[in-house]
C-alpha positions as CSV (number, residue, x, y, z in Angstrom):
1,X,21.9,3.0,16.5
2,X,18.7,4.8,17.4
3,X,16.5,7.4,15.6
4,X,13.2,9.1,15.9
5,X,12.2,7.9,12.5
6,X,12.5,4.7,10.5
7,X,14.6,4.1,7.5
8,X,12.8,4.3,4.1
9,X,9.4,5.1,5.6
10,X,6.8,6.3,3.1
11,X,4.2,8.8,4.1
12,X,1.4,6.8,2.4
13,X,2.6,3.8,4.5
14,X,2.2,5.8,7.7
15,X,-1.5,6.1,7.2
16,X,-1.8,2.8,5.4
17,X,-0.9,1.3,8.8
18,X,-3.9,3.1,10.3
19,X,-6.3,1.8,7.6
20,X,-4.9,-1.7,7.8
21,X,-5.7,-2.0,11.5
22,X,-8.9,-0.1,11.2
23,X,-10.3,-2.6,8.7
24,X,-8.9,-5.7,10.2
25,X,-10.3,-4.9,13.7
26,X,-13.7,-3.6,12.8
27,X,-16.3,-4.3,15.4
28,X,-19.8,-5.4,14.2
29,X,-18.5,-5.0,10.6
30,X,-17.9,-8.5,9.3
31,X,-20.5,-8.0,6.6
32,X,-22.6,-4.9,6.0
33,X,-25.1,-5.8,3.4
34,X,-25.5,-7.1,-0.1
35,X,-23.8,-5.5,-3.2
36,X,-25.7,-5.2,-6.4
37,X,-24.9,-4.4,-10.0
38,X,-23.6,-6.0,-13.1
39,X,-19.9,-7.2,-12.8
40,X,-18.5,-9.0,-15.9
41,X,-19.8,-10.5,-19.0
42,X,-19.4,-14.3,-19.3
43,X,-16.0,-15.2,-20.9
44,X,-14.9,-11.5,-21.2
45,X,-12.1,-9.7,-19.5
46,X,-11.5,-6.1,-18.7
47,X,-8.0,-4.5,-18.4
48,X,-7.6,-1.6,-16.0
49,X,-4.5,0.6,-16.2
50,X,-3.1,2.0,-13.0
51,X,-0.3,4.4,-11.9
52,X,2.3,3.0,-9.6
53,X,3.3,6.0,-7.6
54,X,5.0,6.3,-4.2
55,X,5.0,2.5,-4.0
56,X,1.2,2.2,-4.3
57,X,-1.3,1.3,-7.0
58,X,-3.4,4.3,-7.9
59,X,-6.7,3.7,-9.7
60,X,-9.2,6.1,-11.3
61,X,-12.6,5.4,-9.8
62,X,-16.0,6.9,-10.1
63,X,-18.2,7.2,-7.0
64,X,-21.7,8.3,-7.9
65,X,-20.4,9.4,-11.3
66,X,-17.6,11.7,-9.9
67,X,-14.0,11.0,-10.8
68,X,-11.8,10.2,-7.8
69,X,-8.4,8.6,-7.2
70,X,-8.2,5.6,-4.9
71,X,-5.5,3.2,-3.7
72,X,-6.1,-0.5,-4.6
73,X,-5.6,-2.4,-1.3
74,X,-5.9,-6.2,-0.9
75,X,-5.2,-5.6,2.8
76,X,-8.5,-3.9,3.3
77,X,-11.7,-5.9,2.9
78,X,-14.0,-2.9,2.2
79,X,-13.8,0.3,0.2
80,X,-13.1,3.4,2.3
81,X,-13.8,7.1,1.8
82,X,-12.0,9.3,4.3
83,X,-13.6,12.7,3.7
84,X,-16.9,13.5,5.3
85,X,-17.3,16.7,3.3
86,X,-16.7,14.9,0.0
87,X,-19.2,12.3,1.0
88,X,-21.8,14.9,1.5
89,X,-21.0,16.4,-2.0
90,X,-21.3,13.0,-3.5
91,X,-24.7,12.4,-1.8
92,X,-23.2,9.4,0.1
93,X,-25.5,8.8,3.1
94,X,-24.3,7.1,6.3
95,X,-26.5,4.2,7.4
96,X,-25.0,3.0,10.7
97,X,-22.4,4.2,13.1
98,X,-19.8,1.8,14.3
99,X,-16.6,1.8,16.3
100,X,-13.2,0.9,14.9
101,X,-9.8,0.5,16.5
102,X,-7.0,2.9,15.8
103,X,-3.5,1.9,14.7
104,X,-2.3,1.2,18.2
105,X,-5.1,-1.4,18.7
106,X,-6.4,0.3,21.8
107,X,-8.2,3.6,21.0
108,X,-11.5,3.6,19.1
109,X,-12.9,6.1,16.7
110,X,-16.2,6.6,14.9
111,X,-16.9,5.4,11.4
112,X,-20.0,4.9,9.4
113,X,-21.4,2.2,7.1
114,X,-23.1,4.0,4.2
115,X,-26.1,3.1,2.0
116,X,-25.0,1.5,-1.3
117,X,-22.8,3.7,-3.4
118,X,-22.4,3.4,-7.2
119,X,-18.7,2.5,-7.9
120,X,-17.3,2.3,-11.4
121,X,-13.8,1.4,-12.7
122,X,-13.3,2.1,-16.4
123,X,-11.2,0.3,-19.0
124,X,-9.6,3.7,-19.4
125,X,-6.4,5.4,-20.4
126,X,-4.6,7.6,-17.9
127,X,-2.9,10.6,-19.5
128,X,-1.4,13.2,-17.2
129,X,-3.6,11.9,-14.4
130,X,-6.8,12.6,-16.3
131,X,-9.3,9.9,-17.2
132,X,-10.6,9.3,-20.8
133,X,-13.2,6.6,-21.2
134,X,-15.2,4.9,-24.0
135,X,-18.6,6.4,-24.6
136,X,-20.8,3.7,-23.0
137,X,-24.3,4.3,-21.6
138,X,-24.6,3.5,-17.9
139,X,-28.0,1.9,-17.9
140,X,-28.0,-1.7,-16.7
141,X,-29.8,-3.1,-19.8
142,X,-27.3,-1.4,-22.2
143,X,-24.3,-2.7,-20.3
144,X,-25.6,-6.3,-20.4
145,X,-26.1,-6.2,-24.2
146,X,-22.5,-5.7,-25.1
147,X,-18.9,-6.1,-23.8
148,X,-18.8,-3.6,-21.0
149,X,-16.1,-1.0,-20.9
150,X,-16.3,-0.6,-17.2
151,X,-16.9,-2.6,-14.0
152,X,-19.8,-1.3,-11.8
153,X,-21.0,-2.3,-8.4
154,X,-23.5,-0.8,-6.0
155,X,-22.3,-1.5,-2.5
156,X,-22.0,0.0,0.9
157,X,-18.6,1.6,1.8
158,X,-16.9,2.7,5.0
159,X,-16.8,6.4,5.8
160,X,-14.3,7.6,8.4
161,X,-15.2,10.5,10.6
162,X,-11.6,11.7,10.7
163,X,-9.9,12.4,7.3
164,X,-6.7,10.5,7.5
165,X,-5.5,11.8,4.2
166,X,-5.8,15.4,5.0
167,X,-2.1,16.2,4.6
168,X,-0.7,13.1,3.0
169,X,-2.5,11.4,0.1
170,X,-4.6,14.5,-0.5
171,X,-1.6,16.2,-2.0
172,X,-1.8,13.7,-4.9
173,X,-5.6,13.7,-4.9
174,X,-6.1,10.4,-3.1
175,X,-9.5,10.3,-1.6
176,X,-9.7,6.7,-0.4
177,X,-9.1,3.0,-0.8
178,X,-10.7,0.4,-3.0
179,X,-10.9,-2.7,-0.9
180,X,-10.5,-6.4,-1.9
181,X,-14.2,-7.2,-1.8
182,X,-14.9,-5.0,-4.8
183,X,-13.5,-7.7,-7.0
184,X,-15.1,-10.6,-5.1
185,X,-16.9,-11.9,-8.2
186,X,-13.7,-12.3,-10.3
187,X,-10.2,-13.5,-11.0
188,X,-7.7,-10.8,-10.8
189,X,-4.3,-10.4,-12.4
190,X,-1.9,-7.7,-11.1
191,X,0.9,-6.9,-13.5
192,X,3.3,-4.4,-11.9
193,X,5.6,-4.1,-14.9
194,X,2.8,-3.2,-17.3
195,X,0.9,-1.3,-14.6
196,X,-2.3,-3.1,-15.4
197,X,-4.9,-5.0,-13.5
198,X,-6.9,-7.6,-15.6
199,X,-10.2,-8.7,-14.3
200,X,-11.6,-12.1,-15.5
201,X,-15.0,-13.8,-14.9
202,X,-15.1,-17.3,-13.2
203,X,-15.3,-19.2,-16.6
204,X,-12.3,-17.6,-18.2
205,X,-9.6,-20.1,-19.4
206,X,-6.7,-18.4,-17.9
207,X,-3.2,-19.8,-18.4
208,X,-1.2,-20.5,-15.3
209,X,2.0,-21.4,-17.1
210,X,5.1,-20.4,-15.1
211,X,2.9,-19.4,-12.1
212,X,3.5,-21.0,-8.7
213,X,0.6,-21.6,-6.3
214,X,1.0,-20.0,-2.9
215,X,0.1,-21.7,0.4
216,X,-2.8,-19.3,1.2
217,X,-6.1,-19.0,3.0
218,X,-8.5,-16.0,2.8
219,X,-10.0,-14.0,5.6
220,X,-12.9,-12.5,3.8
221,X,-11.3,-11.6,0.5
222,X,-7.9,-10.8,2.0
223,X,-5.2,-13.4,1.1
224,X,-3.1,-14.6,4.0
225,X,0.1,-16.4,3.0
226,X,1.7,-19.2,5.0
227,X,5.3,-18.1,5.4
228,X,8.6,-19.4,6.9
229,X,10.8,-16.8,8.5
230,X,14.2,-16.7,10.2
231,X,15.0,-13.4,11.8
232,X,18.6,-13.9,12.8
233,X,21.1,-16.3,11.3
234,X,21.2,-18.5,14.4
235,X,17.4,-18.5,15.0
236,X,15.1,-21.4,14.2
237,X,12.8,-21.3,11.2
238,X,9.3,-20.1,12.3
239,X,6.0,-20.6,10.5
240,X,3.9,-17.4,10.4
241,X,1.0,-15.9,8.4
242,X,1.4,-12.7,6.5
243,X,-1.2,-10.6,4.7
244,X,-0.6,-9.9,1.0
245,X,-1.1,-6.1,1.1
246,X,-1.0,-4.0,-2.1
247,X,-2.0,-1.0,0.1
248,X,1.5,-0.9,1.7
249,X,4.6,0.4,0.0
250,X,7.0,-1.2,2.4
251,X,8.4,-4.8,1.9
252,X,7.6,-6.3,5.3
253,X,5.9,-5.3,8.6
254,X,5.6,-7.5,11.6
255,X,3.8,-7.1,14.9
256,X,6.2,-7.0,17.8
257,X,5.3,-8.1,21.4
258,X,2.0,-9.8,20.5
259,X,3.6,-13.1,19.4
260,X,6.7,-14.3,21.3
261,X,7.7,-16.4,18.3
262,X,8.8,-13.3,16.5
263,X,12.1,-12.0,17.7
264,X,13.8,-8.7,16.7
265,X,16.9,-8.6,14.6
266,X,20.0,-8.2,16.7
267,X,20.7,-4.8,15.2
268,X,17.8,-2.4,14.9
269,X,16.9,1.3,14.7
270,X,14.2,2.3,17.1
271,X,11.7,5.1,16.6
272,X,8.4,6.3,15.2
273,X,6.8,4.6,12.3
274,X,4.4,7.5,12.0
275,X,1.5,9.2,13.6
276,X,-1.9,7.6,13.2
277,X,-5.4,7.5,14.8
278,X,-4.6,6.6,18.3
279,X,-1.2,8.2,18.5
280,X,2.3,7.4,17.5
281,X,3.2,4.2,15.8
282,X,6.4,3.0,17.5
283,X,8.6,0.2,16.4
284,X,11.9,-1.0,15.1
285,X,13.6,-1.6,11.8
286,X,16.3,-4.2,10.9
287,X,17.4,-6.9,8.4
288,X,16.0,-10.4,8.7
289,X,18.0,-13.4,7.6
290,X,15.5,-15.2,5.4
291,X,11.8,-15.2,4.5
292,X,10.2,-18.0,2.3
293,X,6.7,-18.3,0.8
294,X,5.9,-21.0,-1.7
295,X,9.0,-21.6,-3.8
296,X,10.4,-18.1,-3.3
297,X,13.0,-16.9,-0.8
298,X,14.5,-13.5,0.1
299,X,17.6,-13.0,2.2
300,X,18.7,-10.0,4.2
301,X,15.4,-8.2,3.7
302,X,14.8,-4.9,5.4
303,X,11.7,-5.2,7.7
304,X,9.8,-3.2,10.2
305,X,8.4,-4.3,13.6
306,X,5.5,-2.3,15.1
307,X,5.5,-2.4,18.8
308,X,2.1,-3.4,20.2
309,X,1.2,-3.2,23.9
310,X,0.3,-6.9,24.5
311,X,-1.3,-6.2,27.9
312,X,-3.8,-3.8,26.4
313,X,-4.5,-6.0,23.3
314,X,-5.2,-9.4,24.9
315,X,-8.7,-9.5,23.4
316,X,-7.5,-9.0,19.8
317,X,-8.3,-11.8,17.5
318,X,-5.0,-11.8,15.5
319,X,-5.4,-13.3,12.0
320,X,-1.9,-12.6,10.8
321,X,1.6,-11.9,12.1
322,X,2.5,-9.3,9.5
323,X,2.1,-7.9,6.0
324,X,3.9,-8.4,2.7
325,X,3.9,-5.1,0.8
326,X,4.6,-3.8,-2.7
327,X,8.4,-3.6,-2.3
328,X,8.4,-7.4,-2.7
329,X,5.1,-7.9,-4.4
330,X,6.2,-5.8,-7.4
331,X,8.8,-8.5,-8.3
332,X,5.8,-10.8,-9.4
333,X,2.8,-10.9,-11.6
334,X,0.0,-12.0,-9.3
335,X,-3.2,-13.9,-9.8
336,X,-6.0,-13.8,-7.2
337,X,-8.7,-16.3,-7.8
338,X,-11.6,-15.3,-5.6
339,X,-13.8,-18.2,-6.7
340,X,-11.4,-21.0,-5.9
341,X,-9.7,-19.1,-3.1
342,X,-6.2,-19.6,-4.6
343,X,-3.2,-17.3,-5.2
344,X,-0.5,-17.6,-7.8
345,X,2.9,-15.7,-8.2
346,X,5.0,-15.5,-11.3
347,X,8.4,-13.8,-11.0
348,X,8.9,-10.9,-13.4
349,X,12.2,-9.5,-14.7
350,X,12.8,-7.7,-11.4
351,X,12.8,-10.8,-9.3
352,X,16.5,-11.4,-9.4
353,X,17.5,-7.8,-8.8
354,X,19.0,-7.5,-5.4
355,X,16.8,-5.9,-2.8
356,X,18.5,-2.7,-1.6
357,X,17.5,-0.2,1.0
358,X,17.9,3.5,1.7
359,X,21.3,4.7,3.0
360,X,20.6,8.4,3.1
361,X,18.0,8.7,5.9
362,X,15.6,10.6,3.5
363,X,11.9,9.8,3.0
364,X,10.7,11.5,-0.1
365,X,7.2,12.1,-1.4
366,X,6.2,12.7,-5.0
367,X,3.3,15.1,-5.7
368,X,2.1,17.5,-8.4
369,X,0.1,16.9,-11.6
370,X,2.7,14.6,-13.1
371,X,4.2,13.3,-9.8
372,X,7.4,15.1,-10.5
373,X,7.7,17.4,-7.5
374,X,9.7,15.9,-4.7
375,X,9.6,16.8,-1.1
376,X,11.5,15.5,1.9
377,X,8.8,14.2,4.3
378,X,11.1,13.0,7.1
379,X,14.7,12.4,7.9
380,X,16.4,9.9,10.3
381,X,18.2,11.6,13.2
382,X,21.9,11.0,12.9
383,X,21.7,9.9,9.2
384,X,23.9,11.3,6.5
385,X,21.1,13.6,5.2
386,X,20.4,14.8,8.8
387,X,24.1,15.5,9.5
388,X,24.4,17.4,6.1
389,X,21.6,19.8,7.3
390,X,18.6,18.7,5.2
391,X,15.2,19.1,6.7
392,X,11.6,17.9,6.3
393,X,9.6,20.0,3.7
394,X,12.7,20.8,1.7
395,X,11.8,20.5,-2.0
396,X,14.3,18.7,-4.2
397,X,15.2,20.9,-7.1
398,X,18.0,18.8,-8.6
399,X,19.9,15.7,-7.8
400,X,23.4,14.9,-9.0
401,X,23.2,18.1,-11.2
402,X,20.1,16.9,-13.0
403,X,16.9,19.0,-12.7
404,X,13.9,17.4,-11.0
405,X,12.0,17.0,-14.3
406,X,14.5,14.3,-15.2
407,X,13.8,12.3,-12.1
408,X,10.9,10.0,-11.0
409,X,10.1,9.0,-7.4
410,X,11.5,5.5,-8.1
411,X,14.7,6.8,-9.6
412,X,15.3,9.1,-6.6
413,X,14.6,6.4,-4.1
414,X,17.0,4.1,-6.0
415,X,19.7,6.8,-6.0
416,X,19.6,6.7,-2.2
417,X,20.1,2.9,-2.2
418,X,23.5,3.0,-4.0
419,X,26.7,1.6,-2.5
420,X,28.2,2.9,0.7
421,X,30.2,6.2,0.5
422,X,28.6,7.3,-2.8
423,X,28.6,11.1,-3.1
424,X,25.1,12.7,-3.2
425,X,24.5,16.3,-4.3
426,X,21.1,17.8,-3.8
427,X,19.9,21.3,-4.6
428,X,16.8,22.1,-2.6
429,X,14.4,24.9,-2.3
430,X,13.7,26.1,1.3
431,X,11.7,29.2,2.1
432,X,11.9,30.2,-1.6
433,X,15.7,30.1,-1.7
434,X,18.0,27.4,-3.3
435,X,20.6,25.6,-1.2
436,X,23.1,22.9,-2.1
437,X,23.8,20.0,0.2
438,X,26.4,17.2,-0.1
439,X,26.8,14.0,1.8
440,X,27.8,10.3,1.4
441,X,25.6,7.3,1.7
442,X,26.1,5.1,4.8
443,X,24.6,1.7,5.7
444,X,23.1,2.2,9.2
445,X,21.9,-1.4,9.6
446,X,25.1,-3.4,9.4
C-alpha cells in the first residue's frame, strides 16, 4: 500500500530530522570554543520540570535573560537557535560562518557559530506555560555561596540562517534546541513519568538499583547504543548502532540505502517523511520483527526508513545506523553519566504496555496556550480519515462526542491506535464552520 505521507508522522519530527542531520554532519564544527560559567555545587542536585508535549521534552530556558522555550535533544551536540531576528533582539552576535548539510545529506546551507551566550535553566515550576522562579541573584559570587536555583553556562551556540520552525514549532513558542553538551559537566536523569530532569554533579552518590547498563559509546556527548535488530521474521539478526535521541517523537528511524545490512520490511508504505532543508525527505514505513538493546526487546515495532542517495553521500562519515526516539524512550527512566560515559535504563510502569500505532491516517498537532487546540497536520492518502473527507488544517472540535477541552494530544493519539474497525466520530472546524466526519480504524501495515 502506498501513500504520499507516512503513518503517525509528527510535525516536530519532520523538522527534527533536519536538525539531526545538520548537527551530525557539521563541517569544521567539531568544537567551537570553551564554555564558561558555574554549573553545579558539589554534592547538590537540581530538579528541572518539563512539559512532554507532541512527543517531545519542552524546557523553559533563558537566553541572555529572556524566557524562551526549547526542545531538549540528546541527538544534537550543540544548542541551536533558529531565528535570526530573535538572535538580533537578544544581542546574540555571530562569530563565524560555517556550512552544514541539509536533511538529504547533499545540499548545504549557511549557519553561524556565535560568541558565548548566557544560558540559564531554572529549578522552576511551569504553570500554564509560564515560568516562575526563585528569587536568586545572578552574579557569579552569589551563586557560588549557596545552593543554586538554576544552572547557568556561557557558551557559543549555533544560529541557523533559515528559520526551520517558522510554521511548526513556532505555533507552540518553540525557538530552538538545547543540545546534549549543555549538561556535559553532570549526570542526568530523565524521568518521563514525573516529567522531570534531575541534574547531579560528578560526586553525587546516585543509586542505580533496578537500572540496567546499556552497551553504549559517545560521539561527543551523544549516546550511541549498540543494538541488535531483525527486520523480517526470516532475516538474520544484525548488529547496528542507534542514536538515543530525545529530540525525536517517533520510535525508530533508520537510514535506507546507505548500509546494505539494513533491509526493508516486506510490507511498507512509501512516501514523504516531510519537507526539510534540502528538499523532500522520502522514505518508507513498516513493522520490524525485533529490536534488542541491553536486556530489553521490542517486537513488531513500527519504524521509519529514510531513503538516502548512496551515490551522492559516499563521503559521509556515518556514525550510526538510525535513531531511537521518545516513543520508546518514554518507557524508561534514563541516566546519562557524562563523566564515566555510561548510560542506564530502568523500565517504568509503561514498559509492558503494548506498543500500538496509528490506524486512522491522521497526524495531529497540539497548540495553544494550554496545548489543547488540535489541528490535523497531514493525512495519509487512501487512509480511513482521507476516505472520510478529512483534510489538513482541520481543527478538531470534538472527538467521540467529547469537546476538545477534555482531550490531550496523547489521548487523541491513543484514540487513533485502538483496535481495527473501531468507530471514530470527529467534529471539526473548517473555514469557520463545523462538520462531522465518521470512519473506522484500519491497520494499513498488516
